[in-house]
N, C-alpha and C positions, 0 to 999 in steps of 0.2 A: 505496500500500501505506499511505495514511497510516493506517486506524486501528489495523493491526498494528504498526506501526514505533511509535506513539505508545505501544502498552500495553509495548513491549519497552524504550522508552525509560525508561520506570518501573523494571522489573526491572534494567535495567543499573545504573540510578542505584545503585538498592539495592547492587548487588554490588560496585559500586566503591566503595562506601564500606568500609574495612580493617574486618574483623572486629577488629583490632588497637584500634582507636579506646577508651581508657578513660577515658570525661570522664563527669561526671552526667547523669543522663538528664533532660531536659526536654523529654521528648515531650508535646504536646497532645494528651489523649484522643482529640480529634476527627480527629487524624490517623493513629490505628492503625486501619486498615483488618481486618476479618476475613471471613470466609466462610460460615464453617460454619455457623452461626446462620439463615442464609434460601439458602445456595449462591449468594447474590448480594454483590458487596462492599457493605460498611456499616461505620461506625466501631464502634468497640468500646463508646462511650458510648451510640449509638443502637442497639446491635446487641440484638433482642427475645429475650435469654438470658442466662445469667449466664458470662461468657466471660473467661478469662483466656488471655495467649499468652505464652509461653516463647520467647526471640529465640534466635539463633543465638551467640552471645556467652554469654546465661547456662546454652547444652545445653553449651559446650564450656568452660567453668570448670572442672569437675573431671573426673577420669578415670572413664569409663565405656564400658562397649561396647553400651549400651541406652539407650532415653529416660528409663527407670524414675527414676534419677536426679535429673534434672532436674523432672520430675513431682511428687517429695517437696516440693517447696517451693509448692506451688501449692495454694491453698484449696481446702477439701474435699475432694482427695485424698488418700487412703491406697496406700502401695504394701506390699503382703505379700510380705516374702522369706522363703519356709519352705523350706529346707533346697535339694532342687537345682533344685527346680521355677524354671520362668522368672517372675520378679516377676510379681504381678495388683495392676491398677490396679484401685482402690475409690474408686468416688464417693459422697457423702455415704452411708455405711456400706452400702452396698447390695452384698453377696456373701452367699455360701452356702461356708464352709469345709469342709463337711461332704460336700458335691456336687462330684463331677468336673464343671468348665466350669461351674462356681458363680460364674462372673463376668458383671455386667451392664452393662459398657463396653465399645461400641464402638469398635473400632480403623480408621480411614481412612488410606489414602495419596493426599494429593491429591484425596479427596472419593471414593477407593474404595475398598469393604469389604475388607480383606484379614483371611483365616480359615483356618486349617489345624488348630483345635483339635480336630476329630473324628478325628485320626490317632493322639493321642495319649492314650488314656481315662487313663492312668494316669500319674504322673510328668510329666516338662517338658513345656512349649508350645513354640514356634518362631514365634511371629507377630512377635514384640519383635525376635528375632535378626538377622528379615529384613528389618529397617530400614534401610536403608543412611546409616547416620550421617553420613558426611563430604559429603552430599548435601542435608541440612536444611537447608532457611532458617530455618523458624520451627515452632512446634505451638500449633495453636490447642484449647483445654481446653474444651468447655461442659457445663456442670454442670446436670442435669435432662432428663428423658424429648425424644427430638429421634425417637421414631419416625413423628411426623407425616412425615417428610421421609423420613430411614433405613431405614423398618423396622424388623424383630426386630435384638434385641440392644440398639439404643441405647434401653434401659430406662433406665438409672443416669445413661448421658450418653454424650458423643462425646470422643476422642481424635483429631485430624484434623492428621495430618503433612504439612506443605506442603513441598516439594522446590524447590532451586532453578532458577531459571529461565536457560536459557541466553542469554549473553551474546556480542556479536557479536566484541568483540575478547577474545583467547584469553586467559584466566583459569584460574590453577592454586593451587591450595591444598591444603595437606595438615598434620597431626599427628604426632607420635610421642610415646606414651606408656610410662613406666614406672612401675608401683608395688608395693608390697610391704610386708604387717603388718609393722609392729616385731618382733613374737613371732613371728617364723618358724620355730621350733623345730618341726619336723612330729611328727607324732605315730609311735610306731614302727608301729601299725596302717596308717599310709599315709605313710611316708617321704619321697613325694614331692608331698605335700601345703601346700604352704608358702606358698600363695596369690599368690605371683608373676604381676603382668599383662605382658604386655606387647602393645602394640596399636599398631598404623600404618593412617591414612589416607590417602585423596588426594581430587583431584577437579577435572575441566577441564571446561572449554569454551569456546565458539567457534564459527567461521563455517567450513564447507565450501564453500558458495556464496554469496558476498555477496550479502545483502537476499534471500536465499531458501532455503538450509538451515543449520541450525544445530544445534550436539549437544551433551550434556553425555557424562560417563562418569566412576564414582567407583567406588574398593576399597576397601574394608576388612577389612583380618586381623588377627586377634586369639587370642592364646594366654593363659588361664587357668588356672594351677593349681588344683588343687583347695583347700580349707582346712580343715586340721585340725591344731592348733597339740596339743604335748604335754600342756600343762594344759587341756585341756577339760574343761568339766564334764559331771555326770552326765547333764543333758538336750541335750548339745549335737547342731547338726544340721549336719554338715561341708555346705560349699560344692562345689558341682560342679565338676569338670575339665571344660573348655570350650575348642574349638578351631575358631575360626570364619573365613571366608572368604566377600565377597559382593562381586558385581562386578554394577554397575548401569551401561544404557547407555538413551541417548533421542536422538530425531531430531527436530527441527519443521521442517517443511515448510512455508514461507510460500506458499502455492501460486497467491493473488491478493489485491486488498488486502483482499475478506470473508472469503479463506479460510486455515485454518491446521490441518495435519496433525500429530497427534502418534502417536510411535509410540515407546514403553518395551519396554526388557526387563530383565530380573533373574535373577540366579541367586543362593541360598546355600547352603554348605554348614557345618554346624552338628553338630561332634563333642561328646558327655559321656557323662563317666562318673560316676556317683552313687556317694559312698564308702558302704558301710553299715560302721555301727560294732556292728551285732552279732556275738553270738559265730563264728555261721556266715561272716560276711564274705562277704555275696551284693551283688557292684557291679553297678551295673545300666547299660550301654550304650547310648545310644540315638543313633543316627545319622541325620540327616536331610539331605534336599536338597530344595530349592523350586527350581521356574521359575514365570516370572511374564511376561504379556506385556499389552501394551494398543495396542489402534488406537484414535484418536480424532479424531472431525472438530468442528473449532468454526467457527461461521460468524454474520458479522454482516451482517443484514437490515435495508432501510430501517423493518421494523416491531419489530424487537425481534434476539436472538440464539437460536442452538440450539447444542447441545453434544450429541452420542451418541458412545457407545464401547463395546466389546468389549474386556472382560477376561480373563485366561485365569491359574488358579491351580492348579499341580501340586504337592504335597507327598508324598515320600516317605518315611516312617521307619523305619529297621531296628530293633527294641528286641531287646536280648539282656540279658534279665533271668536271672540265674544262680539264682536261687528254683527247687527241684527242681519246684516245680508249676509254673510258669510258662513256657511254651515260648516257645523264640526266632522271630521273626515278622516278615513284611514288612507295613507299613501305606499304603495309599496314600487320597490323597484328592485329587479334580478338581473344581474349581469353574470354571464358565463363567456368564460376568452380561453381560448385554445391557441398557446404559441410555441412557435420553438426557432432554433437557429444553429446555423454550422459555420464555424470559423476553422479556416484552414492557409495555413502558409503554401503557398505557391512555390514563393522563390524568397531566398534569404532576404530578400527586401521588398515583399510582398505579402497583403494578408487581404484573403478573400473572405466576407462574411454574406451569409444569405440568411433568409428568415422567413416565416409567414406568419398569420394570426389569423383568428377567425372570432368573432363576436356578436352576440348576441345577447340584446338588453329587452326586457318587456317592462312596461309599466300598466300597474292597474291603481286607478282611479276614479270611484265612479261619480265624484262631485263635479271636476273639471272637464274629463272625458265623457263621453256615449259609450265605450266600448274599451277593453285594454287593447293597448297598442303596442308595438315593439318593431326592432330593427335589427338586420343584419349586416355584417361589415367582414368582407373576405380581403386580405391583403398580403403582400408579398414584397421583398425589397430584397436589393442586393446592394453591397458596399464594397468598394476597393482602395487599400490603403496601400499608397505605393510610393518607396523611398526611390526617387529619380536621382539622386545623389545623395551621398552623405549629409548633406546639409538641407536637400531641398525635399520636402515630401507632399504628396498629392493624395487628397481624400475625395474619392467620387461616391455617391451616393445617390438613389433614388427608390420610391416606394409608389406600388401600383394598388390602389385602394378600390371595390367596390362596394357601394352603397345601395342597397337592395331599391332607395327611395330615389337617390338623386345620382345613380349611374355610377361612375368611374371618373378618377381622378389618378395625378402621379403629379408627385413631388419629387423634383431633381436637388442635389444640392454637390458644388463643386468647394472644396478647400484647398488652401495652398500654406503649408508652414516651412518657411526658412530660416535656417540659423546664420544669420550674418557674420557673426561671430560667435566665440564662447559665451559674451555676456548679453549679445544682442539678437531678438528673435522678431524677424517679422513676418506675421501672417494675415490672411485675410479670404473672404471667398465669399459665395452666390448660394443663397437657398429662397426655396420657394416652401410657403405652407398652407395649410388648408384646414377652416372647422365648417362642419357640416351641420347645418340647423336641427336644432334641438328636437327632439318627439313634440311637444308641447309647441314649439314656433311653427311647425310645418304640418301639424294635424289639423283636417277640416273637422276632427270629432273634437276638438278642444273649445273651452268658452269658459274664460274667468272674469268672474267680477272685478271690476277694476273703476277707476276715476271717482275713488269716494264714493261707490254705490251708483256711479251715473250713466256707465256703460259695461259693456261687455268685453275681453279682449281675448280676439280667436285668433287660430292658428292660419297659416297661407303656404299652401300647398305648393304655391308658385315661386317658393322662396330660391333661390341659387346659394351653394357654400359660398362660405366667405374667406379670399384667396390673399395671400401676400407674398411678395417681392422683394428680398431682403440683398442690401451689400452691406459689408462690413469689413474694415483693415486695421489690424492693431500694431502696435508696437510694443515690447517687452523686452525691460533692460533690467539686471541685476548684477549685484557685488554681494561680498559675503556679509556685507551685513544691511543693507537695505535693496529694496526693488519699486521698481514702480511698469506701471503699464497705462497705454493711454489707448482708446479704441473710439472710433468713429461709424457711425452706422447710420444708413437710410430705408427706412421701409416704405413700401407703397401697398395699403390693404385696398381688397375692391371688392363689392358688394357686400360691406360690413353691414348686419344685422341691427334695425333699431325698430321702435313702436311709433307708427305715424299717428302721432295724437291730432294731427290738422286734419286730416281727410277722413271723414266716416266713412264707411263701405257697407251701410245699412242697418237697419234695426230689429230687433227683440219683439218678441211676441207679446212683453212687458213694457214695450216702449220705449227702451234703453238703444241708446246708438251704440254700434259697434266699431271697433277700430282694429287693426292688425298690422301684424310684422311686415316690414318690407326690407330691400336692400338699398343702404346707401351707396350710391357710386363709387367715390375714391376717397381715402382717406391716408394722408401722409403723415409718417411720425420719424424725427430725423435729428441727431445729436452725436455726444461724443460723453466718452466714462472714461472717468481717473482712477486708478487704485494705487496706493503706494503702502509700502511697510518698512519701517525703519527701527534698527535696535541702534539708539540713542548712545546707549551705554551701556554696563553689564545688568544697569540696575531700572534703565529705562528702554519701555519700549512704544512706538505709534505705529497707529494703521488711520488712514485717511483713506477717501473716496469720495468724489464729486461726481454728480450726471448732469448735463444738461438737454431737454428734451421740447421739441417744437412739435407737437401736433394738431394737425389742420384737417379739416373738413375740405375738402376741395371744392365742395358743392357750391359753398358758399363764402369760403376761405375764412372760417369762423374758426378759433382754439378749440378743440376737445375739452368740455368742463371738467374741472377735477382734474386738471393734470399738469403738476407744477413745471416749472421751466427748471426750476435748479433743484437738487437732492445732493445734501452733502453731509457726510459723517467723519467723527473724527474721535478715537478713543486712546488717551493716553494711559500706561500702565506703569505702576511703581513695584518694582519687587524690593520693599523696605529691607527686610530681612529674609532668611531661609523658610520664615514661616507666616510670613508677614508681606500681604502684598494690596497694593490699591487702585483705583482706576477713576477714571473719569471721562465721561463721554459726553456727545452734543450731536444730536439729528435735528438737521437744518432744513425746513419745507417750504420754497420759494414761492413767488409768486403765481398763483393760479385764476383762473376764472369761474364763477357758479356757473349754475343751467341757465341762467337769464343775460349772462357775458358780464358778469361786474367784475370787477377786479378784489381779488382778495388777498390780503396781505403776506408777508411771508412772516416767519414766525420758527422760532428753535426750543426745543426741550434738553435740558441737561440730565446726566445721572451721575452718582456719585455712590463708590461702592468698596466695600474690603473682603477681604478672604485673610482668615486662619486656620493652619494646620496645626489642628490641636496633637495630633499624633501620626502615626501611618496610616490610621484608617481613619479618622474621625476629622473632619472639617466645618469650621463654621464661616457664613457668610453673611454679612449685613449692609444697607444699604437705601440711598433713597433715589426713587425716579422722579422724573419731571420737580427738578430740586428746586426751580424755581417758580413753579406753580403757574404754569402757563395754560390759560381756560380759555379756549375759542369760544364759548358761549359767553364769557362776560366780553365779549365784543359786538356789535351790532352789524358783522357782516355774516352771510350765508353759509359755513365750510360745513361740508359734507360729512368732515372727519367728528369724532366726539375724544379728545384727550382728557384722561383720567387725571386729575389735579395730584398733587405731590402727594406721594404713597412711599411711606417705608415700609421694607422689607426684612425679613430675617431666613436663615436656611442652613438646616444641619444634614451634614453629607458625611455617608459611610462608604466606605470600599473595602471588602474582607477577600 
């Protein structure tokens, strides 16, 4: 079992390195490996894409119940935190705030697509909350279209959550978290909405049968009160109350020296209450239960490797919206995905990868559909990684997808990487992406009460898939103690889907007018990204990034609403002693437009934190988020965002 033992030796070495090690990062970019850009392991410096990596240590620096807090510090990424909805991950300005499911970022776990967005057409989503925070090893963020490998939804980019591998020796880790806003005097409208968060998470891995059967298990439990302070401004949008429990298990069977069989099971229960601040006090209740399962087989052949898997995802959401015109209902979505890939080295400087995917989705929603709805997609892709010379590499890929409703799509991609010197790498390329309309956007059986009860939103079967064409160019330079990367990008998106609020397409039997979804002719986003990491000394480490984005609707030359022109982040770490480290950070959001075209002012949010390693196994963290209590609701501007006020937190972690 030499091959599999070697791969696990690497994983175990990573896991055995304590997550408490607080030392300046001196990582050579050639040693940081990523898999999302090609599905094969490649160094981040040589990856044919713009890729960022969030480590486990970065992910656990702040109190959080999902990955969105860590993603805020990634170049090119904007996290939309509006009312009770799940945070939306926006890459390079690609989003549509006026359209349900108007997101263009594909979310993966270990390379597997997760999506239950069809269950909740209004209100919160539940995909982020189903990710087991305690089991995450790292996160890879690819900016730019990846439909040439991953298909629909990968139009703006991909977020791939890589989970921890099982270790041969038993490993146990966990964290207890408590946080509460400083202004915790809840409003009389919602006296229990003081924003308090209590979270516990744990992870264990080890061996059931030596050299044969390994296991992992994780548990995540969180209880977050809603937040509605007594000094809420007129445009305040309260944060939803959330109670969540997640359990995930995995088995790895080393069947032979060449074969590995994987079985993963997961269950998440997420209960949310959205607080209504209107005079009628209509609270919305969403109760989600999600079950996932994956069975896979990986084999090392004499000629290469194969990887096949079947993934099942079932989500059931109970919605109790107390608005008198919205009926209580249960909504379910079932996803069945069967995929496989084969990678084979053709020459010493060439790797071919081919793969397929068959996906079936079924929706059951008696309130908003007249009947069950389902879609089927079949896809095939081919990728060629070619080393033209020792310093010049070309990656070509293309994916053919057939959708049973919208026909066929081909998404090509070409990317070149040139090592100009030992320290300077230039890379760039062209790619196309697409996103098929959702079932509810395109179904003539769909009808949703909308417009505050004045209209019905119906599906439009004549919609076209949304497509994009993207160009980007990157320069990456590094020395022993610092590295800088600058990327320019240009996206042209055609047939973006939005609600047509101006033109009515009929009337219902009860006299309400009808609106539907339409394709917008063209949207352009362009800009640049800067990333820098600096070991200032043995004790100080600085990370910085900045993103400039212009997103324009070409039909009227207007800016896309809620797309900041500038995003910037900086984090300074001080390793004061062997056991004590401190950090301070800033998240800057630049000027943007609201839905009426009015300018919204720029703002910044500061964070301060400390970490103390008690011994080899225990660590305590404490700090303040939103240090200067920046409150967007205390302005007269119509921000879509909700920024929780100054919040104090404490975390106790162990790793044994």
